[in-house]
C-alpha positions, 0 to 999 in steps of 0.5 A, spaced: 605 511 935 600 505 935 598 503 941 600 497 945 594 491 942 596 493 934 604 493 937 603 485 939 600 483 933 604 486 929 610 484 932 607 477 933 605 476 926 609 475 919 609 481 915 612 480 908 614 486 903 611 483 896 615 488 893 622 491 894 628 493 889 633 493 895 637 490 890 638 496 886 640 500 892 646 494 895 648 494 888 649 501 886 653 501 893 656 495 892 660 499 885 662 504 889 666 499 894 661 499 900 659 493 904 653 489 908 649 494 905 643 490 908 646 489 914 648 497 915 643 500 912 637 495 911 635 490 916 634 495 922 629 497 919 625 492 917 626 490 924 623 496 927 618 494 922 617 488 924 618 485 916 619 477 915 620 476 909 622 480 903 620 479 896 627 482 894 626 483 886 632 483 880 629 490 876 634 492 870 633 499 870 631 503 863 640 504 861 640 497 861 634 495 856 635 492 851 642 489 850 644 489 856 639 486 861 642 480 862 648 483 864 645 487 869 641 482 872 648 479 872 650 484 876 644 485 881 644 477 882 652 477 885 652 483 888 646 481 893 649 474 894 656 477 896 652 482 900 647 477 903 654 473 905 655 478 909 649 478 913 647 473 917 640 476 919 638 474 912 637 468 907 635 466 901 630 462 901 628 458 893 623 453 898 616 453 903 621 450 908 627 454 907 622 460 907 620 456 915 627 455 917 630 462 916 624 465 920 625 459 925 632 462 925 630 469 926 632 472 919 629 476 914 627 471 909 628 474 901 625 471 895 627 473 889 623 476 884 624 478 876 622 485 874 622 485 867 624 480 862 629 484 857 633 478 861 631 471 859 627 474 853 634 469 848 629 465 850 625 459 856 632 456 858 635 462 860 629 463 865 631 456 868 637 459 869 634 464 873 630 459 878 636 455 880 639 462 881 633 463 886 628 466 882 620 465 884 617 471 881 616 474 874 613 480 871 613 479 865 615 486 863 616 493 866 613 500 862 616 498 856 614 493 851 620 487 850 620 481 846 615 477 851 609 482 852 607 488 853 608 492 858 603 497 861 607 504 858 606 501 850 598 499 852 596 505 847 599 499 842 594 494 843 599 488 844 599 483 848 603 477 850 608 474 844 609 468 842 615 467 846 612 470 851 606 465 852 612 459 852 615 463 856 608 463 862 608 454 860 615 455 862 614 459 868 609 453 870 612 448 869 618 450 873 614 453 879 615 460 878 608 465 880 606 470 875 607 477 877 602 483 872 602 488 875 606 492 870 602 488 864 598 493 859 591 491 859 591 486 853 597 482 855 594 482 861 588 478 859 592 474 855 598 471 862 591 469 865 589 466 859 594 462 858 597 461 865 595 455 868 598 457 876 596 463 880 597 470 877 598 475 882 599 483 882 604 484 887 604 492 887 597 495 884 591 499 887 584 500 884 582 503 878 576 504 881 579 510 886 584 512 882 585 512 875 593 511 874 595 506 868 598 501 873 593 500 877 587 495 876 580 494 875 574 490 878 575 485 873 581 484 873 581 484 880 577 478 880 581 475 875 587 475 878 583 471 884 579 466 879 587 465 878 588 463 886 593 469 886 592 475 891 593 484 890 599 488 893 596 495 895 602 499 892 603 506 897 605 510 891 602 516 892 601 517 884 597 510 885 593 512 891 590 518 890 589 522 882 592 529 885 598 525 888 598 531 894 592 528 897 595 520 899 594 519 905 595 512 909 587 513 910 586 513 903 591 506 902 586 503 906 581 505 901 583 502 897 584 495 901 578 496 903 575 495 896 579 490 894 578 486 899 570 487 898 571 485 891 576 480 892 576 478 899 580 479 904 584 472 904 586 476 897 590 482 899 598 482 901 601 488 901 606 491 896 608 498 897 614 499 892 618 503 896 624 507 894 626 513 899 633 509 900 634 509 893 634 517 894 639 518 897 646 516 898 653 516 893 650 517 885 643 516 887 639 515 881 633 519 883 637 526 886 630 529 882 625 532 885 622 528 890 616 525 889 610 525 895 611 522 901 605 520 905 605 521 912 604 515 916 606 510 909 613 513 908 618 508 908 617 501 910 619 503 917 611 504 918 609 498 916 605 497 924 600 503 922 597 499 916 597 494 922 593 500 927 589 502 920 587 495 919 584 494 926 581 501 927 577 499 921 574 492 924 578 487 920 579 481 925 586 479 927 586 473 922 585 478 917 590 482 919 594 477 919 593 474 912 593 481 909 600 483 912 604 476 910 599 470 910 596 471 904 601 471 901 605 465 903 599 462 902 599 464 895 607 462 894 606 455 897 601 453 890 609 455 887 614 454 891 615 446 892 618 443 899 
């Protein structure tokens, strides 16, 4: 139970979840005939958590790659739009002024991201189509290799950006799409840093210095992201927090936040917890195998207020806490999202 001062600050701040796969849940349920998935299952949790802005991904699962990735992305987008139409509490936002309008109306603002570039690997023209649909954040890979770049799961191959990948980075910069490096191999990461003219973020990655998971990033990568004008979102998955996931805790997650803040500056840290607890329940749950370890006090998005309490307990001042909770993400989005 957090104290009243922490709760007041949390409720008054703009809270951003910088990485959510909620559209996977929306889509699987709508394909089974459910409606108002967001309104019934997700909005109440976001409200309880004080979340105001959610970066929602079009994530193409492995079984759809590579040949059915575009079809899957269109299905995800169509299901998402249908459910948004049924949910007055949320708004898909393409500009900063639309985010501000949604917040003023008491809505939860959605910012659309693409996690894995398989749906756009036919050419840069396809990126323009998804931009028009609202995509404002792009991760070129998930863990695999595709026609754009090498993902972290293929890092031993030593590959980086392809020529098409370099064209895609340039086109993203021209359109105003923020690049997300969280799933890139090390070589691809440095190629993106070298190639991009816009800020680069890692929306859901932790510090290699504290946990050796290959999806985490080292101090040189952290500094490089900051030098582009980007930021790092702290991940809440236990395996990214401690080498032995059963040792993960909210305190250990905050240790990652402390470390990244010490390297990057507190103004360049955010929260991208990457929770998928909602995908482990319900009809045809895709994650119905042995559940992963979870963190006491930070197991679902409903636990976001505990981060505020933890930050205050560690001596972060109100300005820093507001930035970490959401202000830092909005500042970086301002650099790419036109009015």
